[in-house]
N, C-alpha and C positions, 0 to 999 in steps of 0.2 A: 974557332968559329969563322975567322977570316978565310981560312983555307977552304972550308966547306962552301962558303959563299962564292969564293973565286972559282972553284970547280963547277959549281952550279951555273954560274954565269957563262963560263967557257962552254959548257955543254949546251946550254940554250942557244948561244950564239952559233955554235957549229950546226945544230939542228936547223935553225932558221936559215943559215947560209945554204945548206944542202937542199932544203925545200925550195928556196929561191932559184937555185940552178935548175931544178926540175920544172918549175913554172916557166922559166925563160926558154927551156928546150921545147916545151909544149907549145908555147907561143910561136916559136920559130917554125915548128912543124905545121901549125895552122896557117901561117903566112905563106909557107911554101906550097901547101895544098891549094890555097886561094890563087896563087900565081899560076899554078898548073891548070887550074880550071879556066882562067882567063886565056891562057895559050890555046887550050882545046877549043874554046868557043871562037877564037879568032881564026882557026884553021878551017 
């Protein structure tokens, strides 16, 4: 029983970690696009 619980927790942790990386990457892309828009409007 402990082994199944441990494997389940590790799996959930891994999935949440990977989805967090995707979220941060998306936020970085949004910030980059915002910066590019500011540069274009300044020109």
